[in-house]
N, CA, C, O and the ligand as a Tripos MOL2 file, in Angstrom:
@<TRIPOS>MOLECULE
protein
  313   311    79     0     0
PROTEIN
NO_CHARGES

@<TRIPOS>ATOM
      1 N          12.8880   22.6350  -32.7080 N.3       1 MET1
      2 CA         11.6100   22.2600  -32.1060 C.3       1 MET1
      3 C          11.7220   22.3840  -30.5880 C.2       1 MET1
      4 O          12.6300   21.8080  -29.9900 O.2       1 MET1
      5 N          10.8190   23.1230  -29.9630 N.am      2 PRO2
      6 CA         10.9080   23.3010  -28.5030 C.3       2 PRO2
      7 C          10.6240   22.0040  -27.7610 C.2       2 PRO2
      8 O           9.8000   21.1910  -28.1780 O.2       2 PRO2
      9 N          11.3160   21.8380  -26.6720 N.am      3 ARG3
     10 CA         11.0970   20.6410  -25.8420 C.3       3 ARG3
     11 C           9.7800   20.7640  -25.1090 C.2       3 ARG3
     12 O           9.4140   21.8330  -24.6190 O.2       3 ARG3
     13 N           9.0900   19.6680  -25.0460 N.am      4 ARG4
     14 CA          7.8310   19.6650  -24.2890 C.3       4 ARG4
     15 C           8.1430   19.4800  -22.8210 C.2       4 ARG4
     16 O           8.9800   18.6610  -22.4410 O.2       4 ARG4
     17 N           7.4670   20.2400  -22.0200 N.am      5 ARG5
     18 CA          7.6380   20.0950  -20.5680 C.3       5 ARG5
     19 C           6.9210   18.8480  -20.0960 C.2       5 ARG5
     20 O           5.8020   18.5540  -20.5170 O.2       5 ARG5
     21 N           7.5870   18.1200  -19.2140 N.am      6 GLN6
     22 CA          6.9360   16.9400  -18.6490 C.3       6 GLN6
     23 C           5.9510   17.3660  -17.5760 C.2       6 GLN6
     24 O           6.2320   18.2300  -16.7450 O.2       6 GLN6
     25 N           4.7970   16.7370  -17.6230 N.am      7 ARG7
     26 CA          3.7820   17.0310  -16.6060 C.3       7 ARG7
     27 C           4.0570   16.2110  -15.3600 C.2       7 ARG7
     28 O           4.6050   15.1100  -15.4210 O.2       7 ARG7
     29 N           3.6690   16.7670  -14.2450 N.am      8 GLU8
     30 CA          3.7070   16.0120  -12.9920 C.3       8 GLU8
     31 C           2.6240   14.9410  -13.0670 C.2       8 GLU8
     32 O           1.5350   15.1990  -13.5800 O.2       8 GLU8
     33 N           2.9080   13.7470  -12.5640 N.am      9 PRO9
     34 CA          1.8580   12.7270  -12.5850 C.3       9 PRO9
     35 C           0.6650   13.1610  -11.7480 C.2       9 PRO9
     36 O           0.8120   13.7930  -10.7020 O.2       9 PRO9
     37 N          -0.5190   12.8070  -12.2330 N.am     10 ARG10
     38 CA         -1.7310   13.1470  -11.4860 C.3      10 ARG10
     39 C          -1.8600   12.1980  -10.3080 C.2      10 ARG10
     40 O          -1.6340   10.9950  -10.4360 O.2      10 ARG10
     41 N          -2.2120   12.7300   -9.2020 N.am     11 ARG11
     42 CA         -2.3840   11.9260   -7.9980 C.3      11 ARG11
     43 C          -3.8700   11.8530   -7.6610 C.2      11 ARG11
     44 O          -4.5260   12.8630   -7.4070 O.2      11 ARG11
     45 N          -4.3660   10.6410   -7.6690 N.am     12 ALA12
     46 CA         -5.7690   10.4430   -7.3260 C.3      12 ALA12
     47 C          -5.9490   10.6150   -5.8220 C.2      12 ALA12
     48 O          -5.0940   10.2200   -5.0300 O.2      12 ALA12
     49 N          -7.0620   11.2020   -5.4510 N.am     13 GLU13
     50 CA         -7.3810   11.3390   -4.0350 C.3      13 GLU13
     51 C          -7.7880    9.9760   -3.4770 C.2      13 GLU13
     52 O          -8.5900    9.2600   -4.0770 O.2      13 GLU13
     53 N          -7.2370    9.6390   -2.3480 N.am     14 LEU14
     54 CA         -7.6190    8.3890   -1.7020 C.3      14 LEU14
     55 C          -8.9020    8.6060   -0.9080 C.2      14 LEU14
     56 O          -9.1100    9.6900   -0.3630 O.2      14 LEU14
     57 N          -9.7630    7.5960   -0.8330 N.am     15 PRO15
     58 CA        -10.9460    7.7340    0.0080 C.3      15 PRO15
     59 C         -10.5360    7.8590    1.4720 C.2      15 PRO15
     60 O          -9.4560    7.4170    1.8650 O.2      15 PRO15
     61 N         -11.4040    8.4600    2.2670 N.am     16 ALA16
     62 CA        -11.0950    8.6510    3.6860 C.3      16 ALA16
     63 C         -10.8630    7.3260    4.3910 C.2      16 ALA16
     64 O         -10.1580    7.2670    5.3990 O.2      16 ALA16
     65 N         -11.4570    6.2620    3.8590 N.am     17 SER17
     66 CA        -11.2980    4.9490    4.4880 C.3      17 SER17
     67 C          -9.9570    4.3120    4.1610 C.2      17 SER17
     68 O          -9.6310    3.2570    4.7050 O.2      17 SER17
     69 N          -9.1730    4.9270    3.2850 N.am     18 GLY18
     70 CA         -7.8570    4.3980    2.9600 C.3      18 GLY18
     71 C          -7.8520    3.6650    1.6330 C.2      18 GLY18
     72 O          -8.8460    3.6220    0.9080 O.2      18 GLY18
     73 N          -6.6970    3.0900    1.3430 N.am     19 LEU19
     74 CA         -6.4780    2.4450    0.0510 C.3      19 LEU19
     75 C          -7.2050    1.1120   -0.0680 C.2      19 LEU19
     76 O          -7.7460    0.7920   -1.1270 O.2      19 LEU19
     77 N          -7.2200    0.3460    0.9940 N.am     20 LEU20
     78 CA         -7.7790   -1.0010    0.9650 C.3      20 LEU20
     79 C          -9.1830   -1.0330    1.5680 C.2      20 LEU20
     80 O          -9.4960   -0.2700    2.4820 O.2      20 LEU20
     81 N         -10.0110   -1.9180    1.0490 N.am     21 ASP21
     82 CA        -11.3470   -2.1420    1.6000 C.3      21 ASP21
     83 C         -11.3270   -3.4920    2.3070 C.2      21 ASP21
     84 O         -11.3740   -4.5430    1.6690 O.2      21 ASP21
     85 N         -11.2590   -3.4450    3.6080 N.am     22 TRP22
     86 CA        -11.2170   -4.6760    4.4080 C.3      22 TRP22
     87 C         -12.5060   -4.8270    5.2040 C.2      22 TRP22
     88 O         -12.4840   -5.3290    6.3280 O.2      22 TRP22
     89 N         -13.6350   -4.3950    4.6300 N.am     23 THR23
     90 CA        -14.8980   -4.5070    5.3530 C.3      23 THR23
     91 C         -15.4380   -5.9340    5.3510 C.2      23 THR23
     92 O         -16.3090   -6.2660    6.1550 O.2      23 THR23
     93 N         -14.9320   -6.7780    4.4590 N.am     24 SER24
     94 CA        -15.3820   -8.1710    4.4010 C.3      24 SER24
     95 C         -14.9510   -8.9170    5.6520 C.2      24 SER24
     96 O         -13.8910   -8.6530    6.2180 O.2      24 SER24
     97 N         -15.7920   -9.8530    6.0710 N.am     25 SER25
     98 CA        -15.4520  -10.6640    7.2410 C.3      25 SER25
     99 C         -14.2370  -11.5570    6.9770 C.2      25 SER25
    100 O         -13.6550  -12.0980    7.9170 O.2      25 SER25
    101 N         -13.8530  -11.7130    5.7160 N.am     26 ALA26
    102 CA        -12.6640  -12.5130    5.3730 C.3      26 ALA26
    103 C         -11.3930  -11.8850    5.9480 C.2      26 ALA26
    104 O         -10.3640  -12.5490    6.0680 O.2      26 ALA26
    105 N         -11.4760  -10.5960    6.3030 N.am     27 HIS27
    106 CA        -10.3090   -9.9120    6.8500 C.3      27 HIS27
    107 C         -10.3170   -9.8760    8.3750 C.2      27 HIS27
    108 O          -9.5320   -9.1530    8.9870 O.2      27 HIS27
    109 N         -11.1930  -10.6470    8.9790 N.am     28 TRP28
    110 CA        -11.3270  -10.6320   10.4400 C.3      28 TRP28
    111 C         -11.0970  -12.0270   10.9990 C.2      28 TRP28
    112 O         -11.5250  -13.0240   10.4160 O.2      28 TRP28
    113 N         -10.4130  -12.0830   12.1420 N.am     29 SER29
    114 CA        -10.2500  -13.3380   12.8610 C.3      29 SER29
    115 C         -10.5460  -13.0790   14.3310 C.2      29 SER29
    116 O         -10.2390  -12.0080   14.8550 O.2      29 SER29
    117 N         -11.1340  -14.0500   14.9840 N.am     30 SER30
    118 CA        -11.4100  -13.8990   16.4170 C.3      30 SER30
    119 C         -10.1250  -14.0270   17.2350 C.2      30 SER30
    120 O         -10.0900  -13.6630   18.4100 O.2      30 SER30
    121 N          -9.0810  -14.5420   16.6120 N.am     31 GLU31
    122 CA         -7.8010  -14.7290   17.3140 C.3      31 GLU31
    123 C          -6.8760  -13.5410   17.0530 C.2      31 GLU31
    124 O          -6.5900  -13.2180   15.9000 O.2      31 GLU31
    125 N          -6.4100  -12.8940   18.1150 N.am     32 GLU32
    126 CA         -5.4570  -11.7900   17.9710 C.3      32 GLU32
    127 C          -4.0590  -12.3620   17.7580 C.2      32 GLU32
    128 O          -3.6100  -13.2240   18.5130 O.2      32 GLU32
    129 N          -3.3820  -11.8780   16.7300 N.am     33 ARG33
    130 CA         -2.0220  -12.3270   16.4140 C.3      33 ARG33
    131 C          -1.1560  -11.1030   16.1500 C.2      33 ARG33
    132 O          -1.6900  -10.0240   15.8900 O.2      33 ARG33
    133 N           0.1890  -11.2420   16.2110 N.am     34 PRO34
    134 CA          1.0750  -10.1060   15.9370 C.3      34 PRO34
    135 C           1.0430   -9.7050   14.4530 C.2      34 PRO34
    136 O           1.1150  -10.5600   13.5700 O.2      34 PRO34
    137 N           0.9360   -8.4260   14.1990 N.am     35 CYS35
    138 CA          0.9530   -7.8730   12.8400 C.3      35 CYS35
    139 C           2.2820   -8.2330   12.1710 C.2      35 CYS35
    140 O           3.3440   -8.1380   12.7870 O.2      35 CYS35
    141 N           2.2090   -8.6460   10.9060 N.am     36 ARG36
    142 CA          3.4190   -9.0450   10.1900 C.3      36 ARG36
    143 C           4.3610   -7.8720    9.9310 C.2      36 ARG36
    144 O           5.5310   -8.0810    9.6100 O.2      36 ARG36
    145 N           3.8700   -6.6500   10.0640 N.am     37 TYR37
    146 CA          4.6950   -5.4740    9.7960 C.3      37 TYR37
    147 C           5.2310   -4.8250   11.0710 C.2      37 TYR37
    148 O           6.4190   -4.5150   11.1570 O.2      37 TYR37
    149 N           4.3580   -4.6190   12.0610 N.am     38 CYS38
    150 CA          4.7940   -3.8660   13.2430 C.3      38 CYS38
    151 C           4.8560   -4.7170   14.5060 C.2      38 CYS38
    152 O           5.4350   -4.2900   15.5040 O.2      38 CYS38
    153 N           4.2720   -5.9060   14.4810 N.am     39 GLY39
    154 CA          4.3210   -6.7780   15.6440 C.3      39 GLY39
    155 C           3.2360   -6.5290   16.6730 C.2      39 GLY39
    156 O           3.1150   -7.2850   17.6370 O.2      39 GLY39
    157 N           2.4500   -5.4880   16.4860 N.am     40 GLY40
    158 CA          1.3530   -5.2130   17.4090 C.3      40 GLY40
    159 C           0.2150   -6.2070   17.2080 C.2      40 GLY40
    160 O           0.0610   -6.7690   16.1240 O.2      40 GLY40
    161 N          -0.5610   -6.4160   18.2230 N.am     41 GLY41
    162 CA         -1.6550   -7.3710   18.1320 C.3      41 GLY41
    163 C          -2.7690   -6.8800   17.2180 C.2      41 GLY41
    164 O          -3.1120   -5.6980   17.2160 O.2      41 GLY41
    165 N          -3.3310   -7.8080   16.4380 N.am     42 THR42
    166 CA         -4.4320   -7.4470   15.5400 C.3      42 THR42
    167 C          -5.3230   -8.6510   15.2780 C.2      42 THR42
    168 O          -4.8770   -9.7990   15.2770 O.2      42 THR42
    169 N          -6.5960   -8.3500   15.0580 N.am     43 HIS43
    170 CA         -7.5530   -9.3710   14.6340 C.3      43 HIS43
    171 C          -7.7050   -9.3730   13.1150 C.2      43 HIS43
    172 O          -8.3710  -10.2470   12.5610 O.2      43 HIS43
    173 N          -7.0950   -8.4040   12.4420 N.am     44 LEU44
    174 CA         -7.2500   -8.2830   10.9910 C.3      44 LEU44
    175 C          -6.3000   -9.2210   10.2540 C.2      44 LEU44
    176 O          -5.2300   -9.5680   10.7540 O.2      44 LEU44
    177 N          -6.7200   -9.6250    9.0490 N.am     45 ARG45
    178 CA         -5.9060  -10.4940    8.1930 C.3      45 ARG45
    179 C          -5.8350   -9.8680    6.8060 C.2      45 ARG45
    180 O          -6.8090   -9.2910    6.3210 O.2      45 ARG45
    181 N          -4.6740   -9.9890    6.1740 N.am     46 ASP46
    182 CA         -4.5410   -9.4680    4.8140 C.3      46 ASP46
    183 C          -5.1250  -10.4630    3.8140 C.2      46 ASP46
    184 O          -5.7180  -11.4660    4.2120 O.2      46 ASP46
    185 N          -4.9630  -10.1950    2.5350 N.am     47 SER47
    186 CA         -5.5620  -11.0670    1.5120 C.3      47 SER47
    187 C          -4.9470  -12.4600    1.5090 C.2      47 SER47
    188 O          -5.5480  -13.3930    0.9780 O.2      47 SER47
    189 N          -3.7580  -12.6190    2.0920 N.am     48 ALA48
    190 CA         -3.1300  -13.9420    2.2130 C.3      48 ALA48
    191 C          -3.4320  -14.5580    3.5790 C.2      48 ALA48
    192 O          -2.8350  -15.5680    3.9520 O.2      48 ALA48
    193 N          -4.3620  -13.9490    4.3280 N.am     49 ARG49
    194 CA         -4.7760  -14.4050    5.6590 C.3      49 ARG49
    195 C          -3.6530  -14.3020    6.6890 C.2      49 ARG49
    196 O          -3.6730  -15.0100    7.6960 O.2      49 ARG49
    197 N          -2.6770  -13.4300    6.4490 N.am     50 LYS50
    198 CA         -1.6220  -13.1930    7.4330 C.3      50 LYS50
    199 C          -2.0310  -12.0100    8.2940 C.2      50 LYS50
    200 O          -2.6260  -11.0570    7.7930 O.2      50 LYS50
    201 N          -1.7170  -12.0600    9.5970 N.am     51 PRO51
    202 CA         -2.1100  -10.9590   10.4800 C.3      51 PRO51
    203 C          -1.4530   -9.6490   10.0610 C.2      51 PRO51
    204 O          -0.2390   -9.5870    9.8660 O.2      51 PRO51
    205 N          -2.2620   -8.6070    9.9240 N.am     52 ALA52
    206 CA         -1.7350   -7.2980    9.5270 C.3      52 ALA52
    207 C          -2.7460   -6.2200    9.8710 C.2      52 ALA52
    208 O          -3.9480   -6.4010    9.6760 O.2      52 ALA52
    209 N          -2.2540   -5.0880   10.3870 N.am     53 HIS53
    210 CA         -3.1150   -3.9220   10.5160 C.3      53 HIS53
    211 C          -3.3800   -3.3860    9.1080 C.2      53 HIS53
    212 O          -2.5200   -3.4720    8.2310 O.2      53 HIS53
    213 N          -4.5570   -2.8410    8.9050 N.am     54 LYS54
    214 CA         -4.8890   -2.2830    7.5870 C.3      54 LYS54
    215 C          -3.9450   -1.1290    7.2560 C.2      54 LYS54
    216 O          -3.4740   -1.0240    6.1230 O.2      54 LYS54
    217 N          -3.6680   -0.2760    8.2180 N.am     55 THR55
    218 CA         -2.7940    0.8690    7.9450 C.3      55 THR55
    219 C          -1.3630    0.4160    7.6620 C.2      55 THR55
    220 O          -0.6730    1.0250    6.8440 O.2      55 THR55
    221 N          -0.9130   -0.6400    8.3250 N.am     56 CYS56
    222 CA          0.4340   -1.1670    8.0610 C.3      56 CYS56
    223 C           0.5000   -1.7410    6.6450 C.2      56 CYS56
    224 O           1.4870   -1.5310    5.9410 O.2      56 CYS56
    225 N          -0.5420   -2.4610    6.2220 N.am     57 ALA57
    226 CA         -0.5760   -3.0220    4.8670 C.3      57 ALA57
    227 C          -0.6030   -1.9060    3.8300 C.2      57 ALA57
    228 O           0.0390   -2.0060    2.7840 O.2      57 ALA57
    229 N          -1.3510   -0.8410    4.1220 N.am     58 GLU58
    230 CA         -1.4020    0.2920    3.1860 C.3      58 GLU58
    231 C          -0.0450    0.9780    3.1040 C.2      58 GLU58
    232 O           0.3840    1.3650    2.0170 O.2      58 GLU58
    233 N           0.6310    1.1350    4.2290 N.am     59 ASP59
    234 CA          1.9790    1.7230    4.2090 C.3      59 ASP59
    235 C           2.9350    0.8650    3.3910 C.2      59 ASP59
    236 O           3.7570    1.3930    2.6410 O.2      59 ASP59
    237 N           2.8320   -0.4670    3.5320 N.am     60 ALA60
    238 CA          3.7010   -1.3780    2.7740 C.3      60 ALA60
    239 C           3.4300   -1.2520    1.2750 C.2      60 ALA60
    240 O           4.3630   -1.2650    0.4730 O.2      60 ALA60
    241 N           2.1460   -1.1310    0.8930 N.am     61 LEU61
    242 CA          1.8110   -0.9600   -0.5230 C.3      61 LEU61
    243 C           2.3710    0.3480   -1.0660 C.2      61 LEU61
    244 O           2.9070    0.3940   -2.1730 O.2      61 LEU61
    245 N           2.2410    1.4200   -0.2690 N.am     62 ARG62
    246 CA          2.7960    2.7080   -0.6970 C.3      62 ARG62
    247 C           4.2990    2.6090   -0.9080 C.2      62 ARG62
    248 O           4.8330    3.1410   -1.8820 O.2      62 ARG62
    249 N           4.9830    1.9240    0.0110 N.am     63 GLN63
    250 CA          6.4350    1.7860   -0.0930 C.3      63 GLN63
    251 C           6.8180    0.9600   -1.3220 C.2      63 GLN63
    252 O           7.7790    1.2880   -2.0190 O.2      63 GLN63
    253 N           6.0630   -0.1130   -1.5880 N.am     64 GLN64
    254 CA          6.3290   -0.9290   -2.7800 C.3      64 GLN64
    255 C           6.1510   -0.1050   -4.0480 C.2      64 GLN64
    256 O           6.9560   -0.2100   -4.9730 O.2      64 GLN64
    257 N           5.1030    0.7130   -4.0980 N.am     65 ALA65
    258 CA          4.8600    1.5430   -5.2860 C.3      65 ALA65
    259 C           5.9740    2.5790   -5.4400 C.2      65 ALA65
    260 O           6.4310    2.8380   -6.5540 O.2      65 ALA65
    261 N           6.4130    3.1770   -4.3210 N.am     66 ALA66
    262 CA          7.4960    4.1680   -4.3880 C.3      66 ALA66
    263 C           8.7950    3.5180   -4.8340 C.2      66 ALA66
    264 O           9.5360    4.0960   -5.6300 O.2      66 ALA66
    265 N           9.0790    2.3250   -4.3310 N.am     67 ASP67
    266 CA         10.2980    1.6020   -4.7350 C.3      67 ASP67
    267 C          10.2530    1.2550   -6.2190 C.2      67 ASP67
    268 O          11.2580    1.3830   -6.9180 O.2      67 ASP67
    269 N           9.0840    0.8140   -6.7060 N.am     68 ALA68
    270 CA          8.9520    0.4630   -8.1200 C.3      68 ALA68
    271 C           9.1220    1.7070   -8.9890 C.2      68 ALA68
    272 O           9.7750    1.6480  -10.0310 O.2      68 ALA68
    273 N           8.5390    2.8340   -8.5670 N.am     69 ALA69
    274 CA          8.6700    4.0720   -9.3380 C.3      69 ALA69
    275 C          10.1260    4.5310   -9.3660 C.2      69 ALA69
    276 O          10.6240    4.9720  -10.4020 O.2      69 ALA69
    277 N          10.8030    4.4260   -8.2210 N.am     70 ALA70
    278 CA         12.2140    4.8340   -8.1640 C.3      70 ALA70
    279 C          13.0650    3.9420   -9.0620 C.2      70 ALA70
    280 O          13.9580    4.4300   -9.7550 O.2      70 ALA70
    281 N          12.7940    2.6440   -9.0530 N.am     71 ALA71
    282 CA         13.5420    1.7250   -9.9090 C.3      71 ALA71
    283 C          13.2670    2.0290  -11.3760 C.2      71 ALA71
    284 O          14.1760    1.9800  -12.2040 O.2      71 ALA71
    285 N          12.0200    2.3420  -11.6980 N.am     72 TYR72
    286 CA         11.6690    2.6710  -13.0880 C.3      72 TYR72
    287 C          12.3970    3.9250  -13.5360 C.2      72 TYR72
    288 O          12.9720    3.9570  -14.6240 O.2      72 TYR72
    289 N          12.3770    4.9610  -12.7020 N.am     73 HIS73
    290 CA         13.0010    6.2290  -13.0860 C.3      73 HIS73
    291 C          14.5250    6.1110  -13.1510 C.2      73 HIS73
    292 O          15.1660    6.8160  -13.9300 O.2      73 HIS73
    293 N          15.1030    5.2360  -12.3480 N.am     74 SER74
    294 CA         16.5560    5.1270  -12.3550 C.3      74 SER74
    295 C          17.0650    4.3070  -13.5430 C.2      74 SER74
    296 O          18.2530    4.3540  -13.8630 O.2      74 SER74
    297 N          16.1780    3.5610  -14.1910 N.am     75 THR75
    298 CA         16.6140    2.7320  -15.3170 C.3      75 THR75
    299 C          16.1440    3.2650  -16.6570 C.2      75 THR75
    300 O          16.4740    2.6880  -17.6930 O.2      75 THR75
    301 N          15.3730    4.3650  -16.6670 N.am     76 ARG76
    302 CA         14.9050    4.9400  -17.9400 C.3      76 ARG76
    303 C          16.0680    5.5610  -18.6770 C.2      76 ARG76
    304 O          17.0000    6.0830  -18.0650 O.2      76 ARG76
    305 N          16.0100    5.5040  -19.9850 N.am     77 LEU77
    306 CA         17.0260    6.1510  -20.8060 C.3      77 LEU77
    307 C          16.7640    7.6490  -20.8170 C.2      77 LEU77
    308 O          15.6110    8.0810  -20.8180 O.2      77 LEU77
    309 N          17.8160    8.4310  -20.8250 N.am     78 ALA78
    310 CA         17.6560    9.8870  -20.8210 C.3      78 ALA78
    311 C          17.3160   10.3910  -22.2040 C.2      78 ALA78
    312 O          17.1440   11.5950  -22.3970 O.2      78 ALA78
    313 ZN          0.8580   -3.2670   12.2090 Zn       79 ZN79
@<TRIPOS>BOND
     1     1     2 1
     2     2     3 1
     3     3     4 2
     4     3     5 am
     5     5     6 1
     6     6     7 1
     7     7     8 2
     8     7     9 am
     9     9    10 1
    10    10    11 1
    11    11    12 2
    12    11    13 am
    13    13    14 1
    14    14    15 1
    15    15    16 2
    16    15    17 am
    17    17    18 1
    18    18    19 1
    19    19    20 2
    20    19    21 am
    21    21    22 1
    22    22    23 1
    23    23    24 2
    24    23    25 am
    25    25    26 1
    26    26    27 1
    27    27    28 2
    28    27    29 am
    29    29    30 1
    30    30    31 1
    31    31    32 2
    32    31    33 am
    33    33    34 1
    34    34    35 1
    35    35    36 2
    36    35    37 am
    37    37    38 1
    38    38    39 1
    39    39    40 2
    40    39    41 am
    41    41    42 1
    42    42    43 1
    43    43    44 2
    44    43    45 am
    45    45    46 1
    46    46    47 1
    47    47    48 2
    48    47    49 am
    49    49    50 1
    50    50    51 1
    51    51    52 2
    52    51    53 am
    53    53    54 1
    54    54    55 1
    55    55    56 2
    56    55    57 am
    57    57    58 1
    58    58    59 1
    59    59    60 2
    60    59    61 am
    61    61    62 1
    62    62    63 1
    63    63    64 2
    64    63    65 am
    65    65    66 1
    66    66    67 1
    67    67    68 2
    68    67    69 am
    69    69    70 1
    70    70    71 1
    71    71    72 2
    72    71    73 am
    73    73    74 1
    74    74    75 1
    75    75    76 2
    76    75    77 am
    77    77    78 1
    78    78    79 1
    79    79    80 2
    80    79    81 am
    81    81    82 1
    82    82    83 1
    83    83    84 2
    84    83    85 am
    85    85    86 1
    86    86    87 1
    87    87    88 2
    88    87    89 am
    89    89    90 1
    90    90    91 1
    91    91    92 2
    92    91    93 am
    93    93    94 1
    94    94    95 1
    95    95    96 2
    96    95    97 am
    97    97    98 1
    98    98    99 1
    99    99   100 2
   100    99   101 am
   101   101   102 1
   102   102   103 1
   103   103   104 2
   104   103   105 am
   105   105   106 1
   106   106   107 1
   107   107   108 2
   108   107   109 am
   109   109   110 1
   110   110   111 1
   111   111   112 2
   112   111   113 am
   113   113   114 1
   114   114   115 1
   115   115   116 2
   116   115   117 am
   117   117   118 1
   118   118   119 1
   119   119   120 2
   120   119   121 am
   121   121   122 1
   122   122   123 1
   123   123   124 2
   124   123   125 am
   125   125   126 1
   126   126   127 1
   127   127   128 2
   128   127   129 am
   129   129   130 1
   130   130   131 1
   131   131   132 2
   132   131   133 am
   133   133   134 1
   134   134   135 1
   135   135   136 2
   136   135   137 am
   137   137   138 1
   138   138   139 1
   139   139   140 2
   140   139   141 am
   141   141   142 1
   142   142   143 1
   143   143   144 2
   144   143   145 am
   145   145   146 1
   146   146   147 1
   147   147   148 2
   148   147   149 am
   149   149   150 1
   150   150   151 1
   151   151   152 2
   152   151   153 am
   153   153   154 1
   154   154   155 1
   155   155   156 2
   156   155   157 am
   157   157   158 1
   158   158   159 1
   159   159   160 2
   160   159   161 am
   161   161   162 1
   162   162   163 1
   163   163   164 2
   164   163   165 am
   165   165   166 1
   166   166   167 1
   167   167   168 2
   168   167   169 am
   169   169   170 1
   170   170   171 1
   171   171   172 2
   172   171   173 am
   173   173   174 1
   174   174   175 1
   175   175   176 2
   176   175   177 am
   177   177   178 1
   178   178   179 1
   179   179   180 2
   180   179   181 am
   181   181   182 1
   182   182   183 1
   183   183   184 2
   184   183   185 am
   185   185   186 1
   186   186   187 1
   187   187   188 2
   188   187   189 am
   189   189   190 1
   190   190   191 1
   191   191   192 2
   192   191   193 am
   193   193   194 1
   194   194   195 1
   195   195   196 2
   196   195   197 am
   197   197   198 1
   198   198   199 1
   199   199   200 2
   200   199   201 am
   201   201   202 1
   202   202   203 1
   203   203   204 2
   204   203   205 am
   205   205   206 1
   206   206   207 1
   207   207   208 2
   208   207   209 am
   209   209   210 1
   210   210   211 1
   211   211   212 2
   212   211   213 am
   213   213   214 1
   214   214   215 1
   215   215   216 2
   216   215   217 am
   217   217   218 1
   218   218   219 1
   219   219   220 2
   220   219   221 am
   221   221   222 1
   222   222   223 1
   223   223   224 2
   224   223   225 am
   225   225   226 1
   226   226   227 1
   227   227   228 2
   228   227   229 am
   229   229   230 1
   230   230   231 1
   231   231   232 2
   232   231   233 am
   233   233   234 1
   234   234   235 1
   235   235   236 2
   236   235   237 am
   237   237   238 1
   238   238   239 1
   239   239   240 2
   240   239   241 am
   241   241   242 1
   242   242   243 1
   243   243   244 2
   244   243   245 am
   245   245   246 1
   246   246   247 1
   247   247   248 2
   248   247   249 am
   249   249   250 1
   250   250   251 1
   251   251   252 2
   252   251   253 am
   253   253   254 1
   254   254   255 1
   255   255   256 2
   256   255   257 am
   257   257   258 1
   258   258   259 1
   259   259   260 2
   260   259   261 am
   261   261   262 1
   262   262   263 1
   263   263   264 2
   264   263   265 am
   265   265   266 1
   266   266   267 1
   267   267   268 2
   268   267   269 am
   269   269   270 1
   270   270   271 1
   271   271   272 2
   272   271   273 am
   273   273   274 1
   274   274   275 1
   275   275   276 2
   276   275   277 am
   277   277   278 1
   278   278   279 1
   279   279   280 2
   280   279   281 am
   281   281   282 1
   282   282   283 1
   283   283   284 2
   284   283   285 am
   285   285   286 1
   286   286   287 1
   287   287   288 2
   288   287   289 am
   289   289   290 1
   290   290   291 1
   291   291   292 2
   292   291   293 am
   293   293   294 1
   294   294   295 1
   295   295   296 2
   296   295   297 am
   297   297   298 1
   298   298   299 1
   299   299   300 2
   300   299   301 am
   301   301   302 1
   302   302   303 1
   303   303   304 2
   304   303   305 am
   305   305   306 1
   306   306   307 1
   307   307   308 2
   308   307   309 am
   309   309   310 1
   310   310   311 1
   311   311   312 2
@<TRIPOS>SUBSTRUCTURE
     1 MET1         2 RESIDUE 1 A MET
     2 PRO2         6 RESIDUE 1 A PRO
     3 ARG3        10 RESIDUE 1 A ARG
     4 ARG4        14 RESIDUE 1 A ARG
     5 ARG5        18 RESIDUE 1 A ARG
     6 GLN6        22 RESIDUE 1 A GLN
     7 ARG7        26 RESIDUE 1 A ARG
     8 GLU8        30 RESIDUE 1 A GLU
     9 PRO9        34 RESIDUE 1 A PRO
    10 ARG10       38 RESIDUE 1 A ARG
    11 ARG11       42 RESIDUE 1 A ARG
    12 ALA12       46 RESIDUE 1 A ALA
    13 GLU13       50 RESIDUE 1 A GLU
    14 LEU14       54 RESIDUE 1 A LEU
    15 PRO15       58 RESIDUE 1 A PRO
    16 ALA16       62 RESIDUE 1 A ALA
    17 SER17       66 RESIDUE 1 A SER
    18 GLY18       70 RESIDUE 1 A GLY
    19 LEU19       74 RESIDUE 1 A LEU
    20 LEU20       78 RESIDUE 1 A LEU
    21 ASP21       82 RESIDUE 1 A ASP
    22 TRP22       86 RESIDUE 1 A TRP
    23 THR23       90 RESIDUE 1 A THR
    24 SER24       94 RESIDUE 1 A SER
    25 SER25       98 RESIDUE 1 A SER
    26 ALA26      102 RESIDUE 1 A ALA
    27 HIS27      106 RESIDUE 1 A HIS
    28 TRP28      110 RESIDUE 1 A TRP
    29 SER29      114 RESIDUE 1 A SER
    30 SER30      118 RESIDUE 1 A SER
    31 GLU31      122 RESIDUE 1 A GLU
    32 GLU32      126 RESIDUE 1 A GLU
    33 ARG33      130 RESIDUE 1 A ARG
    34 PRO34      134 RESIDUE 1 A PRO
    35 CYS35      138 RESIDUE 1 A CYS
    36 ARG36      142 RESIDUE 1 A ARG
    37 TYR37      146 RESIDUE 1 A TYR
    38 CYS38      150 RESIDUE 1 A CYS
    39 GLY39      154 RESIDUE 1 A GLY
    40 GLY40      158 RESIDUE 1 A GLY
    41 GLY41      162 RESIDUE 1 A GLY
    42 THR42      166 RESIDUE 1 A THR
    43 HIS43      170 RESIDUE 1 A HIS
    44 LEU44      174 RESIDUE 1 A LEU
    45 ARG45      178 RESIDUE 1 A ARG
    46 ASP46      182 RESIDUE 1 A ASP
    47 SER47      186 RESIDUE 1 A SER
    48 ALA48      190 RESIDUE 1 A ALA
    49 ARG49      194 RESIDUE 1 A ARG
    50 LYS50      198 RESIDUE 1 A LYS
    51 PRO51      202 RESIDUE 1 A PRO
    52 ALA52      206 RESIDUE 1 A ALA
    53 HIS53      210 RESIDUE 1 A HIS
    54 LYS54      214 RESIDUE 1 A LYS
    55 THR55      218 RESIDUE 1 A THR
    56 CYS56      222 RESIDUE 1 A CYS
    57 ALA57      226 RESIDUE 1 A ALA
    58 GLU58      230 RESIDUE 1 A GLU
    59 ASP59      234 RESIDUE 1 A ASP
    60 ALA60      238 RESIDUE 1 A ALA
    61 LEU61      242 RESIDUE 1 A LEU
    62 ARG62      246 RESIDUE 1 A ARG
    63 GLN63      250 RESIDUE 1 A GLN
    64 GLN64      254 RESIDUE 1 A GLN
    65 ALA65      258 RESIDUE 1 A ALA
    66 ALA66      262 RESIDUE 1 A ALA
    67 ASP67      266 RESIDUE 1 A ASP
    68 ALA68      270 RESIDUE 1 A ALA
    69 ALA69      274 RESIDUE 1 A ALA
    70 ALA70      278 RESIDUE 1 A ALA
    71 ALA71      282 RESIDUE 1 A ALA
    72 TYR72      286 RESIDUE 1 A TYR
    73 HIS73      290 RESIDUE 1 A HIS
    74 SER74      294 RESIDUE 1 A SER
    75 THR75      298 RESIDUE 1 A THR
    76 ARG76      302 RESIDUE 1 A ARG
    77 LEU77      306 RESIDUE 1 A LEU
    78 ALA78      310 RESIDUE 1 A ALA
    79 ZN79       313 GROUP 0 **** ****
């Protein structure tokens, strides 16, 4: 029986606005604080109300997903 070729995972196109929707006022603070990822000043807050740039939070999510995928692939049985 011939082996089936594995397909490459489909990659969804991200919207131009990025992965996260932070248009809600819940993501805004009048007080500028250092971003939890890069240390730069920001008025934005993540879902836990911690200071974060939206792009920094999106980069962190991408890294978490890549780490999880790498861990999954490294532990799969051959
Ligand atoms: Zn940042």
